[in-house]
N, CA, C, O and the ligand as a Tripos MOL2 file, in Angstrom:
@<TRIPOS>MOLECULE
protein
  233   231    59     0     0
PROTEIN
NO_CHARGES

@<TRIPOS>ATOM
      1 N           9.2940  -23.9850   12.2320 N.3       1 MET1
      2 CA          8.8310  -22.7370   11.6360 C.3       1 MET1
      3 C           8.5620  -22.9490   10.1580 C.2       1 MET1
      4 O           9.4900  -23.1440    9.3730 O.2       1 MET1
      5 N           7.3130  -22.9120    9.7870 N.am      2 LYS2
      6 CA          6.9460  -23.2250    8.4130 C.3       2 LYS2
      7 C           6.7660  -21.9710    7.5560 C.2       2 LYS2
      8 O           6.7020  -22.0470    6.3290 O.2       2 LYS2
      9 N           6.6880  -20.8340    8.2130 N.am      3 THR3
     10 CA          6.4380  -19.6160    7.4560 C.3       3 THR3
     11 C           7.6170  -19.3090    6.5280 C.2       3 THR3
     12 O           8.7810  -19.3440    6.9270 O.2       3 THR3
     13 N           7.2760  -19.0160    5.3040 N.am      4 THR4
     14 CA          8.3130  -18.7370    4.3200 C.3       4 THR4
     15 C           8.1000  -17.3490    3.7340 C.2       4 THR4
     16 O           6.9890  -16.9640    3.3680 O.2       4 THR4
     17 N           9.1770  -16.6290    3.6580 N.am      5 ILE5
     18 CA          9.1060  -15.3220    3.0090 C.3       5 ILE5
     19 C           8.8960  -15.5230    1.5150 C.2       5 ILE5
     20 O           9.5870  -16.3150    0.8750 O.2       5 ILE5
     21 N           7.9490  -14.8050    0.9850 N.am      6 ARG6
     22 CA          7.6790  -14.8840   -0.4430 C.3       6 ARG6
     23 C           7.8570  -13.5080   -1.0600 C.2       6 ARG6
     24 O           7.9110  -12.4930   -0.3670 O.2       6 ARG6
     25 N           7.9470  -13.5040   -2.3700 N.am      7 LYS7
     26 CA          8.2360  -12.2510   -3.0440 C.3       7 LYS7
     27 C           7.4640  -12.1630   -4.3480 C.2       7 LYS7
     28 O           7.3450  -13.1430   -5.0840 O.2       7 LYS7
     29 N           6.9400  -10.9750   -4.6240 N.am      8 CYS8
     30 CA          6.2580  -10.7490   -5.8950 C.3       8 CYS8
     31 C           7.2930  -10.3810   -6.9460 C.2       8 CYS8
     32 O           8.0990   -9.4710   -6.7560 O.2       8 CYS8
     33 N           7.2550  -11.1060   -8.0570 N.am      9 LYS9
     34 CA          8.2330  -10.8370   -9.1060 C.3       9 LYS9
     35 C           8.0070   -9.4640   -9.7250 C.2       9 LYS9
     36 O           8.9550   -8.8060  -10.1530 O.2       9 LYS9
     37 N           6.7560   -9.0380   -9.7690 N.am     10 ASP10
     38 CA          6.4390   -7.7720  -10.4200 C.3      10 ASP10
     39 C           6.7860   -6.5730   -9.5520 C.2      10 ASP10
     40 O           7.3830   -5.6060  -10.0260 O.2      10 ASP10
     41 N           6.4050   -6.6380   -8.2650 N.am     11 CYS11
     42 CA          6.5820   -5.4820   -7.3820 C.3      11 CYS11
     43 C           7.8680   -5.5790   -6.5680 C.2      11 CYS11
     44 O           8.2810   -4.6020   -5.9430 O.2      11 CYS11
     45 N           8.4990   -6.7420   -6.5710 N.am     12 SER12
     46 CA          9.6360   -6.9850   -5.6810 C.3      12 SER12
     47 C           9.2320   -6.7490   -4.2360 C.2      12 SER12
     48 O          10.0320   -6.3120   -3.4090 O.2      12 SER12
     49 N           7.9750   -7.0480   -3.9550 N.am     13 LEU13
     50 CA          7.4280   -6.8420   -2.6210 C.3      13 LEU13
     51 C           7.5040   -8.1440   -1.8300 C.2      13 LEU13
     52 O           7.0670   -9.1930   -2.3050 O.2      13 LEU13
     53 N           8.0550   -8.0720   -0.6330 N.am     14 TYR14
     54 CA          8.1510   -9.2490    0.2150 C.3      14 TYR14
     55 C           6.8890   -9.3930    1.0320 C.2      14 TYR14
     56 O           6.3780   -8.4180    1.5830 O.2      14 TYR14
     57 N           6.3870  -10.6170    1.1090 N.am     15 THR15
     58 CA          5.1420  -10.8600    1.8090 C.3      15 THR15
     59 C           5.1150  -12.2960    2.3140 C.2      15 THR15
     60 O           5.9350  -13.1200    1.9100 O.2      15 THR15
     61 N           4.1830  -12.5840    3.1850 N.am     16 LEU16
     62 CA          3.9970  -13.9640    3.6280 C.3      16 LEU16
     63 C           2.8380  -14.6060    2.8910 C.2      16 LEU16
     64 O           2.5650  -15.7950    3.0610 O.2      16 LEU16
     65 N           2.1500  -13.8110    2.0640 N.am     17 SER17
     66 CA          0.9780  -14.3100    1.3700 C.3      17 SER17
     67 C           1.3570  -15.0000    0.0640 C.2      17 SER17
     68 O           2.3960  -14.7230   -0.5340 O.2      17 SER17
     69 N           0.4730  -15.9140   -0.3590 N.am     18 VAL18
     70 CA          0.7030  -16.6050   -1.6310 C.3      18 VAL18
     71 C           0.4490  -15.6460   -2.7870 C.2      18 VAL18
     72 O           1.0220  -15.7840   -3.8680 O.2      18 VAL18
     73 N          -0.4170  -14.6750   -2.5380 N.am     19 ASN19
     74 CA         -0.6960  -13.6830   -3.5710 C.3      19 ASN19
     75 C          -0.2380  -12.3080   -3.1170 C.2      19 ASN19
     76 O          -0.3660  -11.9550   -1.9450 O.2      19 ASN19
     77 N           0.2880  -11.5510   -4.0360 N.am     20 CYS20
     78 CA          0.7990  -10.2260   -3.7350 C.3      20 CYS20
     79 C          -0.3180   -9.3090   -3.2520 C.2      20 CYS20
     80 O          -1.3490   -9.1840   -3.9140 O.2      20 CYS20
     81 N          -0.1220   -8.6680   -2.1050 N.am     21 PRO21
     82 CA         -1.1450   -7.7650   -1.5740 C.3      21 PRO21
     83 C          -1.2890   -6.5090   -2.4240 C.2      21 PRO21
     84 O          -2.2860   -5.7980   -2.3030 O.2      21 PRO21
     85 N          -0.3350   -6.2290   -3.2610 N.am     22 ARG22
     86 CA         -0.3900   -5.0180   -4.0730 C.3      22 ARG22
     87 C          -1.0350   -5.2740   -5.4300 C.2      22 ARG22
     88 O          -1.9620   -4.5620   -5.8170 O.2      22 ARG22
     89 N          -0.5570   -6.2820   -6.1590 N.am     23 CYS23
     90 CA         -1.0700   -6.5060   -7.5150 C.3      23 CYS23
     91 C          -1.8940   -7.7820   -7.6210 C.2      23 CYS23
     92 O          -2.5610   -8.0050   -8.6320 O.2      23 CYS23
     93 N          -1.8560   -8.6270   -6.5830 N.am     24 GLY24
     94 CA         -2.6980   -9.8210   -6.5900 C.3      24 GLY24
     95 C          -2.0920  -11.0040   -7.3160 C.2      24 GLY24
     96 O          -2.6920  -12.0790   -7.3450 O.2      24 GLY24
     97 N          -0.9340  -10.8380   -7.8950 N.am     25 LYS25
     98 CA         -0.3030  -11.9490   -8.6030 C.3      25 LYS25
     99 C           0.3120  -12.9290   -7.6220 C.2      25 LYS25
    100 O           0.5770  -12.6100   -6.4630 O.2      25 LYS25
    101 N           0.5300  -14.1480   -8.1380 N.am     26 GLU26
    102 CA          1.0980  -15.1760   -7.2810 C.3      26 GLU26
    103 C           2.5550  -14.8490   -6.9730 C.2      26 GLU26
    104 O           3.3140  -14.4450   -7.8550 O.2      26 GLU26
    105 N           2.9330  -15.0280   -5.7140 N.am     27 THR27
    106 CA          4.3030  -14.7260   -5.3020 C.3      27 THR27
    107 C           5.1520  -15.9870   -5.3680 C.2      27 THR27
    108 O           4.6340  -17.1030   -5.4080 O.2      27 THR27
    109 N           6.4550  -15.7900   -5.3780 N.am     28 ILE28
    110 CA          7.3810  -16.9180   -5.3750 C.3      28 ILE28
    111 C           8.1370  -16.9350   -4.0510 C.2      28 ILE28
    112 O           8.2220  -15.9180   -3.3620 O.2      28 ILE28
    113 N           8.6770  -18.0830   -3.7050 N.am     29 MET29
    114 CA          9.4770  -18.1520   -2.4880 C.3      29 MET29
    115 C          10.7480  -17.3370   -2.6810 C.2      29 MET29
    116 O          11.4590  -17.4960   -3.6740 O.2      29 MET29
    117 N          11.0220  -16.4670   -1.7260 N.am     30 ALA30
    118 CA         12.1840  -15.5920   -1.8500 C.3      30 ALA30
    119 C          13.4790  -16.3650   -1.6900 C.2      30 ALA30
    120 O          14.5090  -15.9890   -2.2510 O.2      30 ALA30
    121 N          13.4260  -17.4430   -0.9270 N.am     31 ILE31
    122 CA         14.6200  -18.2410   -0.6970 C.3      31 ILE31
    123 C          14.4130  -19.6340   -1.2940 C.2      31 ILE31
    124 O          13.6070  -20.4110   -0.7820 O.2      31 ILE31
    125 N          15.1250  -19.9530   -2.3610 N.am     32 PRO32
    126 CA         15.0070  -21.2870   -2.9530 C.3      32 PRO32
    127 C          15.3630  -22.3700   -1.9440 C.2      32 PRO32
    128 O          16.2980  -22.2050   -1.1600 O.2      32 PRO32
    129 N          14.6180  -23.4840   -1.9560 N.am     33 PRO33
    130 CA         14.8220  -24.5530   -0.9700 C.3      33 PRO33
    131 C          16.2340  -25.1140   -0.9990 C.2      33 PRO33
    132 O          16.7120  -25.6380    0.0070 O.2      33 PRO33
    133 N          16.9090  -25.0120   -2.1390 N.am     34 ARG34
    134 CA         18.2350  -25.6350   -2.2020 C.3      34 ARG34
    135 C          19.2680  -24.8690   -1.3970 C.2      34 ARG34
    136 O          20.3600  -25.3810   -1.1480 O.2      34 ARG34
    137 N          18.9400  -23.6460   -0.9830 N.am     35 PHE35
    138 CA         19.8530  -22.9130   -0.1230 C.3      35 PHE35
    139 C          19.6340  -23.3340    1.3250 C.2      35 PHE35
    140 O          19.2450  -22.5300    2.1730 O.2      35 PHE35
    141 N          19.8870  -24.5880    1.5800 N.am     36 ALA36
    142 CA         19.6890  -25.1170    2.9180 C.3      36 ALA36
    143 C          20.8440  -24.6890    3.8110 C.2      36 ALA36
    144 O          21.9570  -24.4600    3.3360 O.2      36 ALA36
    145 N          20.5690  -24.5820    5.1230 N.am     37 PRO37
    146 CA         21.6140  -24.1520    6.0590 C.3      37 PRO37
    147 C          22.8370  -25.0520    6.0240 C.2      37 PRO37
    148 O          23.9330  -24.6250    6.3870 O.2      37 PRO37
    149 N          22.6580  -26.3010    5.5870 N.am     38 ARG38
    150 CA         23.8000  -27.2110    5.6010 C.3      38 ARG38
    151 C          24.6950  -26.9850    4.3890 C.2      38 ARG38
    152 O          25.7670  -27.5780    4.2710 O.2      38 ARG38
    153 N          24.2340  -26.1170    3.4890 N.am     39 ASP39
    154 CA         25.0540  -25.8000    2.3230 C.3      39 ASP39
    155 C          26.2960  -25.0380    2.7690 C.2      39 ASP39
    156 O          26.2090  -23.8850    3.1930 O.2      39 ASP39
    157 N          27.4410  -25.6840    2.6700 N.am     40 LYS40
    158 CA         28.6530  -25.0720    3.2060 C.3      40 LYS40
    159 C          29.1070  -23.8830    2.3770 C.2      40 LYS40
    160 O          29.9460  -23.0940    2.8120 O.2      40 LYS40
    161 N          28.5470  -23.7590    1.1800 N.am     41 PHE41
    162 CA         28.9320  -22.6340    0.3420 C.3      41 PHE41
    163 C          28.0460  -21.4290    0.5970 C.2      41 PHE41
    164 O          28.3310  -20.3310    0.1210 O.2      41 PHE41
    165 N          26.9740  -21.6320    1.3470 N.am     42 MET42
    166 CA         25.9970  -20.5660    1.5300 C.3      42 MET42
    167 C          26.6120  -19.3410    2.1880 C.2      42 MET42
    168 O          26.3230  -18.2100    1.7980 O.2      42 MET42
    169 N          27.4670  -19.5680    3.1920 N.am     43 LYS43
    170 CA         28.0140  -18.4180    3.8920 C.3      43 LYS43
    171 C          28.9020  -17.5900    2.9720 C.2      43 LYS43
    172 O          28.9900  -16.3690    3.0990 O.2      43 LYS43
    173 N          29.5500  -18.2720    2.0550 N.am     44 TYR44
    174 CA         30.3790  -17.5250    1.1000 C.3      44 TYR44
    175 C          29.5000  -16.7460    0.1400 C.2      44 TYR44
    176 O          29.8090  -15.6120   -0.2290 O.2      44 TYR44
    177 N          28.3980  -17.3700   -0.2610 N.am     45 ARG45
    178 CA         27.4500  -16.6750   -1.1320 C.3      45 ARG45
    179 C          26.8960  -15.4480   -0.4160 C.2      45 ARG45
    180 O          26.8060  -14.3660   -0.9970 O.2      45 ARG45
    181 N          26.5280  -15.6240    0.8410 N.am     46 LEU46
    182 CA         25.9700  -14.5130    1.6130 C.3      46 LEU46
    183 C          26.9950  -13.4090    1.7660 C.2      46 LEU46
    184 O          26.6750  -12.2290    1.6170 O.2      46 LEU46
    185 N          28.2320  -13.7920    2.0650 N.am     47 MET47
    186 CA         29.2840  -12.7960    2.2280 C.3      47 MET47
    187 C          29.4600  -12.0170    0.9320 C.2      47 MET47
    188 O          29.6270  -10.7970    0.9480 O.2      47 MET47
    189 N          29.4200  -12.7240   -0.1780 N.am     48 THR48
    190 CA         29.5680  -12.0700   -1.4760 C.3      48 THR48
    191 C          28.4060  -11.1140   -1.7070 C.2      48 THR48
    192 O          28.5950   -9.9850   -2.1600 O.2      48 THR48
    193 N          27.1990  -11.5830   -1.3900 N.am     49 GLU49
    194 CA         26.0290  -10.7390   -1.5840 C.3      49 GLU49
    195 C          26.1130   -9.4860   -0.7130 C.2      49 GLU49
    196 O          25.8390   -8.3780   -1.1740 O.2      49 GLU49
    197 N          26.4970   -9.6770    0.5550 N.am     50 MET50
    198 CA         26.5670   -8.5450    1.4770 C.3      50 MET50
    199 C          27.6180   -7.5470    1.0090 C.2      50 MET50
    200 O          27.4320   -6.3330    1.0950 O.2      50 MET50
    201 N          28.7090   -8.0830    0.5210 N.am     51 GLU51
    202 CA         29.7730   -7.2210    0.0370 C.3      51 GLU51
    203 C          29.2760   -6.4240   -1.1580 C.2      51 GLU51
    204 O          29.5130   -5.2210   -1.2630 O.2      51 GLU51
    205 N          28.5920   -7.1060   -2.0450 N.am     52 LYS52
    206 CA         28.0440   -6.4370   -3.2220 C.3      52 LYS52
    207 C          27.0640   -5.3450   -2.8090 C.2      52 LYS52
    208 O          27.1140   -4.2190   -3.3040 O.2      52 LYS52
    209 N          26.1770   -5.7040   -1.8930 N.am     53 ASN53
    210 CA         25.1590   -4.7390   -1.4630 C.3      53 ASN53
    211 C          25.7960   -3.5460   -0.7860 C.2      53 ASN53
    212 O          25.3230   -2.4190   -0.9280 O.2      53 ASN53
    213 N          26.8700   -3.7870   -0.0470 N.am     54 GLY54
    214 CA         27.5380   -2.7040    0.6480 C.3      54 GLY54
    215 C          28.1810   -1.7350   -0.3160 C.2      54 GLY54
    216 O          28.1880   -0.5250   -0.0870 O.2      54 GLY54
    217 N          28.7210   -2.2720   -1.3950 N.am     55 LYS55
    218 CA         29.4200   -1.4230   -2.3460 C.3      55 LYS55
    219 C          28.4810   -0.8280   -3.3770 C.2      55 LYS55
    220 O          28.7070    0.2680   -3.8920 O.2      55 LYS55
    221 N          27.4220   -1.5720   -3.6670 N.am     56 ASN56
    222 CA         26.4590   -1.0950   -4.6560 C.3      56 ASN56
    223 C          25.0680   -1.0230   -4.0400 C.2      56 ASN56
    224 O          24.3340   -2.0100   -4.0550 O.2      56 ASN56
    225 N          24.6980    0.1360   -3.4970 N.am     57 PRO57
    226 CA         23.3690    0.2760   -2.8950 C.3      57 PRO57
    227 C          22.2640   -0.0060   -3.8920 C.2      57 PRO57
    228 O          21.1250   -0.2720   -3.5070 O.2      57 PRO57
    229 N          22.5900    0.0510   -5.1450 N.am     58 ASP58
    230 CA         21.5980   -0.2040   -6.1850 C.3      58 ASP58
    231 C          21.3280   -1.6900   -6.2460 C.2      58 ASP58
    232 O          20.5170   -2.1370   -7.0580 O.2      58 ASP58
    233 ZN          2.8990   -7.6010   -6.9150 Zn       59 ZN59
@<TRIPOS>BOND
     1     1     2 1
     2     2     3 1
     3     3     4 2
     4     3     5 am
     5     5     6 1
     6     6     7 1
     7     7     8 2
     8     7     9 am
     9     9    10 1
    10    10    11 1
    11    11    12 2
    12    11    13 am
    13    13    14 1
    14    14    15 1
    15    15    16 2
    16    15    17 am
    17    17    18 1
    18    18    19 1
    19    19    20 2
    20    19    21 am
    21    21    22 1
    22    22    23 1
    23    23    24 2
    24    23    25 am
    25    25    26 1
    26    26    27 1
    27    27    28 2
    28    27    29 am
    29    29    30 1
    30    30    31 1
    31    31    32 2
    32    31    33 am
    33    33    34 1
    34    34    35 1
    35    35    36 2
    36    35    37 am
    37    37    38 1
    38    38    39 1
    39    39    40 2
    40    39    41 am
    41    41    42 1
    42    42    43 1
    43    43    44 2
    44    43    45 am
    45    45    46 1
    46    46    47 1
    47    47    48 2
    48    47    49 am
    49    49    50 1
    50    50    51 1
    51    51    52 2
    52    51    53 am
    53    53    54 1
    54    54    55 1
    55    55    56 2
    56    55    57 am
    57    57    58 1
    58    58    59 1
    59    59    60 2
    60    59    61 am
    61    61    62 1
    62    62    63 1
    63    63    64 2
    64    63    65 am
    65    65    66 1
    66    66    67 1
    67    67    68 2
    68    67    69 am
    69    69    70 1
    70    70    71 1
    71    71    72 2
    72    71    73 am
    73    73    74 1
    74    74    75 1
    75    75    76 2
    76    75    77 am
    77    77    78 1
    78    78    79 1
    79    79    80 2
    80    79    81 am
    81    81    82 1
    82    82    83 1
    83    83    84 2
    84    83    85 am
    85    85    86 1
    86    86    87 1
    87    87    88 2
    88    87    89 am
    89    89    90 1
    90    90    91 1
    91    91    92 2
    92    91    93 am
    93    93    94 1
    94    94    95 1
    95    95    96 2
    96    95    97 am
    97    97    98 1
    98    98    99 1
    99    99   100 2
   100    99   101 am
   101   101   102 1
   102   102   103 1
   103   103   104 2
   104   103   105 am
   105   105   106 1
   106   106   107 1
   107   107   108 2
   108   107   109 am
   109   109   110 1
   110   110   111 1
   111   111   112 2
   112   111   113 am
   113   113   114 1
   114   114   115 1
   115   115   116 2
   116   115   117 am
   117   117   118 1
   118   118   119 1
   119   119   120 2
   120   119   121 am
   121   121   122 1
   122   122   123 1
   123   123   124 2
   124   123   125 am
   125   125   126 1
   126   126   127 1
   127   127   128 2
   128   127   129 am
   129   129   130 1
   130   130   131 1
   131   131   132 2
   132   131   133 am
   133   133   134 1
   134   134   135 1
   135   135   136 2
   136   135   137 am
   137   137   138 1
   138   138   139 1
   139   139   140 2
   140   139   141 am
   141   141   142 1
   142   142   143 1
   143   143   144 2
   144   143   145 am
   145   145   146 1
   146   146   147 1
   147   147   148 2
   148   147   149 am
   149   149   150 1
   150   150   151 1
   151   151   152 2
   152   151   153 am
   153   153   154 1
   154   154   155 1
   155   155   156 2
   156   155   157 am
   157   157   158 1
   158   158   159 1
   159   159   160 2
   160   159   161 am
   161   161   162 1
   162   162   163 1
   163   163   164 2
   164   163   165 am
   165   165   166 1
   166   166   167 1
   167   167   168 2
   168   167   169 am
   169   169   170 1
   170   170   171 1
   171   171   172 2
   172   171   173 am
   173   173   174 1
   174   174   175 1
   175   175   176 2
   176   175   177 am
   177   177   178 1
   178   178   179 1
   179   179   180 2
   180   179   181 am
   181   181   182 1
   182   182   183 1
   183   183   184 2
   184   183   185 am
   185   185   186 1
   186   186   187 1
   187   187   188 2
   188   187   189 am
   189   189   190 1
   190   190   191 1
   191   191   192 2
   192   191   193 am
   193   193   194 1
   194   194   195 1
   195   195   196 2
   196   195   197 am
   197   197   198 1
   198   198   199 1
   199   199   200 2
   200   199   201 am
   201   201   202 1
   202   202   203 1
   203   203   204 2
   204   203   205 am
   205   205   206 1
   206   206   207 1
   207   207   208 2
   208   207   209 am
   209   209   210 1
   210   210   211 1
   211   211   212 2
   212   211   213 am
   213   213   214 1
   214   214   215 1
   215   215   216 2
   216   215   217 am
   217   217   218 1
   218   218   219 1
   219   219   220 2
   220   219   221 am
   221   221   222 1
   222   222   223 1
   223   223   224 2
   224   223   225 am
   225   225   226 1
   226   226   227 1
   227   227   228 2
   228   227   229 am
   229   229   230 1
   230   230   231 1
   231   231   232 2
@<TRIPOS>SUBSTRUCTURE
     1 MET1         2 RESIDUE 1 A MET
     2 LYS2         6 RESIDUE 1 A LYS
     3 THR3        10 RESIDUE 1 A THR
     4 THR4        14 RESIDUE 1 A THR
     5 ILE5        18 RESIDUE 1 A ILE
     6 ARG6        22 RESIDUE 1 A ARG
     7 LYS7        26 RESIDUE 1 A LYS
     8 CYS8        30 RESIDUE 1 A CYS
     9 LYS9        34 RESIDUE 1 A LYS
    10 ASP10       38 RESIDUE 1 A ASP
    11 CYS11       42 RESIDUE 1 A CYS
    12 SER12       46 RESIDUE 1 A SER
    13 LEU13       50 RESIDUE 1 A LEU
    14 TYR14       54 RESIDUE 1 A TYR
    15 THR15       58 RESIDUE 1 A THR
    16 LEU16       62 RESIDUE 1 A LEU
    17 SER17       66 RESIDUE 1 A SER
    18 VAL18       70 RESIDUE 1 A VAL
    19 ASN19       74 RESIDUE 1 A ASN
    20 CYS20       78 RESIDUE 1 A CYS
    21 PRO21       82 RESIDUE 1 A PRO
    22 ARG22       86 RESIDUE 1 A ARG
    23 CYS23       90 RESIDUE 1 A CYS
    24 GLY24       94 RESIDUE 1 A GLY
    25 LYS25       98 RESIDUE 1 A LYS
    26 GLU26      102 RESIDUE 1 A GLU
    27 THR27      106 RESIDUE 1 A THR
    28 ILE28      110 RESIDUE 1 A ILE
    29 MET29      114 RESIDUE 1 A MET
    30 ALA30      118 RESIDUE 1 A ALA
    31 ILE31      122 RESIDUE 1 A ILE
    32 PRO32      126 RESIDUE 1 A PRO
    33 PRO33      130 RESIDUE 1 A PRO
    34 ARG34      134 RESIDUE 1 A ARG
    35 PHE35      138 RESIDUE 1 A PHE
    36 ALA36      142 RESIDUE 1 A ALA
    37 PRO37      146 RESIDUE 1 A PRO
    38 ARG38      150 RESIDUE 1 A ARG
    39 ASP39      154 RESIDUE 1 A ASP
    40 LYS40      158 RESIDUE 1 A LYS
    41 PHE41      162 RESIDUE 1 A PHE
    42 MET42      166 RESIDUE 1 A MET
    43 LYS43      170 RESIDUE 1 A LYS
    44 TYR44      174 RESIDUE 1 A TYR
    45 ARG45      178 RESIDUE 1 A ARG
    46 LEU46      182 RESIDUE 1 A LEU
    47 MET47      186 RESIDUE 1 A MET
    48 THR48      190 RESIDUE 1 A THR
    49 GLU49      194 RESIDUE 1 A GLU
    50 MET50      198 RESIDUE 1 A MET
    51 GLU51      202 RESIDUE 1 A GLU
    52 LYS52      206 RESIDUE 1 A LYS
    53 ASN53      210 RESIDUE 1 A ASN
    54 GLY54      214 RESIDUE 1 A GLY
    55 LYS55      218 RESIDUE 1 A LYS
    56 ASN56      222 RESIDUE 1 A ASN
    57 PRO57      226 RESIDUE 1 A PRO
    58 ASP58      230 RESIDUE 1 A ASP
    59 ZN59       233 GROUP 0 **** ****
């Protein structure tokens, strides 16, 4: 699976396109390549993020 989720820095819009469908600017990869599944710390990072998101909807 080569498709990568990308994100516009300006709109915070998630897209599969290289350019933002809203403003036309170049998007960045939403998930940095270094967050590989073999990263044993990733699950802790995710848990922390989920916990944060749960407590702070903002
Ligand atoms: Zn945009």
